[in-house]
N, C-alpha and C positions, 0 to 999 in steps of 0.2 A: 660652569662658568663654561662662557664661549671665547675659545682663544684662538687662536688663528695656529693651522697646520703648515702653514706655508709663508714663506717670506722671501720677497725679492729684496738684497742686501745693498745692491750698488753696483759699478759707481753713479753719479753721477753724468749726464750726458753720453748716457749708453740706453736710451730706450725705455728708459722708465716709464713716463709719460703715456707714450704708444703702448706700452704692454697694461697699463694701469684703465687706458680706454676697451682696447680689447678684451681683458679678461670680467672685465665688469658687464659687459653682454652674454656672459656665458649663464646658460641655465643652471650649471652645476657648482659655480664659483661666487663666492661674497667675497667681495675688498672692498675696504674700508673707503667711504664717500670719496674722502682726499689720499692722494699721498701724504707720506710721511710725518704721522703720526707723532716721529720722535721719541718715542718711549722710551725705549732700550739704551739710548741715549741721555737727549736732554730732559726728557720729561720724567723719569722713571720715578721722581718724587710725586707724583702724582699718585700713584698707586696703582694696583694690580684691577682693580673695581672701575676706577676712570677708563684705564686701557681696555678691560673686556666691553664699555660701553660702546666705543668704536665700532664695533660687533654685530651690535642690538641688532640688524637687520638679516642676521643667517638664520637660514630655517634649515629642515632636517634633510631639504633637498639639496641643499649645499655640499658636497663632497669635500669640498675646498672651500677653506676661511684663510682669507690671506690680508699680507698688507705690503703695499710697496713703498721701501725707502730707504733711498740710495748713499745716505749716510751710515747705517749699520757697518758695512764692511771697514769703515777706517778705525772701529773703536775696539779696544778689547772691553774695555769696561761691558759696552754691548754684547759681545763674542759672548764674555762670562753668563753675563744675565739671561740671553736666548739658550743658551744652553743647558741653564740649571730650571728654566722655566718652562720651555719648549722643547726637551732634549729629542725627541721625535719628531720636530717640524722637518718638511721639506723647505731645503733653502734654493736659492738661484742668484747668480752671479752672470751678469753680462759685459766683456772686456772690450774696451773700442783703443782703436792705437791710441797710446797715450797723447801723441803731440795733437792729434787730431779734437781728444776730449779735451784737454787743455783749453785748445783754442776755442771749442764751443763753448766751453765754460766762462773764457774769459768775455765772449761775445754775451754771453747771456749777464754778466755785471755791468756790461757796457750799457745793455738795453734796460735793466732796471736802475740804471743811475748810479751804482755802484762802486763803478772807476770810471777815470774820464781818461787814464794814461793810454802808453801803447802794448801791445801785446808783451813785449821785451821789457817794458816796464815792470809790468803787470806779473811776470814769470821770478820776480824778487821781491816784491810788494806782496803778493798774494802769495802764501806757501801751498796753497790746499791744491793750485792749479798744478805743480809738480808732482807733490807728496799722493796725492789721491791716484796718481799711476804707478805708488810703486806696489803693483800687481802683485810683488812674490812674498811680500811680508804680509802684505793684507788677504792673498787667499790661504796662506800657511795657518793663520792665527784659527780659519772657519774648518779646515780641514783637520786641522791638532784635534779640535773639539768634536767635531762629526763624523769624520770619514767622508771618503771621496763617493757613496751610494748614496749620502744625503742632498751634497752639492752638487745641483747643476750649474756646468759654466757652458753661457752658451758667447756667440761674438755678435759685435754689432754690424760688421760687414756682411756678414751673412742674414742677419736685421734686411738689410738695405737692398741685398740683391735678390732674396725671395721670401717676403715677408710670410707667407702661408708656412712654405718650407718650416721656416722658424720656429712659427706659431706649433707646428705640428709635435715638433720635440718639444716644446714645453708641454702640450699637455698630456704626451704620451708619457712624460716626467711626473707630472701630478696623477696621473691616473682616471683624466676624466675623457669624454667623447672630443671628437675631433671638434672644432669649431671653422668652419667654413667664411673665409676674409670676406665683407663687405667691398665696394668698389673703394669707400670710402676709408675703410679700416686698411685695408692692404697698402695706405699711405704708409710708409715705413716708421717715418718720423717728419715731425717738421721743421722745415729748412731754417735758415737763417733769419732774422728779424730785427727791428728795430723799431723804438718806440716811436710813436707818431709823437708825442713830448715826451722827452725826457724828465721831465719835471712831474708831469698825472704818474707817468710809469713808478720813480721815484715813491711820491705819496700812495700806490697803491699797492706797494711793494711792503712798505711800512704799516698800513692798514692790515695786511695781511700777515704780518709778523704779531702785532697786536691780538686779531683775531685766535690765532693761533694760540698764544699763550695763556688767551680767556678759554678755550677748550673747544672754541665754535670749527671743530675740522670740517661739519657738513656743509657751512657754509661755504667755507673755502672752496669742498671740492666743486659744490654748485656753481661758485660763481667761475672757477678758473677751468671747470668744463667746459663753460658757457662757450660756443664759436663766434656769437655776435660780439661777448665780451672782449676776447680777443683781438678780434678784427679792428673793436673801436679803440683799443690801446696799441696794436700792433701793425707793424706793416712789413710782408714777406719781400725778402731783399731779390729771391729768385737768384739769376746771373750776375748780378750786383754784388751777392754777397763779398767779402773779403777774403782773403785767404792769408796763411801766417806767412813771414816771411821764411827764406830758406836757413839764414842764420838761426831764427829762435826754435827751427825744429830741430835743427841739429844739434843744439844747446840741449832740447830736450831729451833728446838721444842718447846725448853722450852723459846726460845726470842719470837715466831711466836704464840703461843697458843691462845692468846686471840686473836690475829685477824684475824685467821681463826675459832675460834670460834662465833664471831662477823659476818664476811661473809657466815655464816652456816645461823645464824639467819635472814640474809637480801635477802638471797636467797632459803629459806627454802628447804636446802638442808645440810644433815649431811657430812660435808667435812672433820671433826675428823674420822667419821666412812670411810668413802670413801678411805682415805689414811692411814688408820691405825695407826691413831695417838694416839685410845684410844679402 
């Protein structure tokens, strides 16, 4: 069976699309045509043979066969299944300031027409905005099952500051050759964007969900990877990008302070200072 020996676990809005784009160009790495097969959480019932087919493009030249799925981090059942089926896999987590991550996720909800209220309203109405930032419990579940040597933890702010250096740490962890970034790939992440037509964006999102349920992961990957499609659907906000209110940021920090402190202890990294929470 051709099964992955590398998984990106999450969280969302922490560079997973950039990582997918970059790793897919590495001659020694094969990743699924689209992010997020969701096999180990939502799609486990499809069976292992279905999951294997998602890696049909892998060859003997690919030292690393991987999947980028930003929801595995949050799921106990997914962690158990990964530990059982891929016990020797290398795993990656990329942490981002939980307040920034939550706001970026909120903007993504707005962009796809999934929520129309304010960020403050979303923090109460959409639990995952806060819950996905509970890094202490999320990191712990994978360290308990795999140990520190198998789990690479990077930081989104390092990716933004120096994409090449960040990538070098990833390829070193994976045991593959260094990849020099092109000018285009060196852009660490797409900025905030808005739908040119909220209705069209919402319809496209729904169609993508239907296509994914039908198992058309490769089709989704080709469409989402098209710069032409992205430009047709969305416009970059640039300096016009909104920012969260001080009150909303303070609310998130209050709710998640203990989780960030716990993750700091687990990783021997002062995240409260890194993200200027203290």
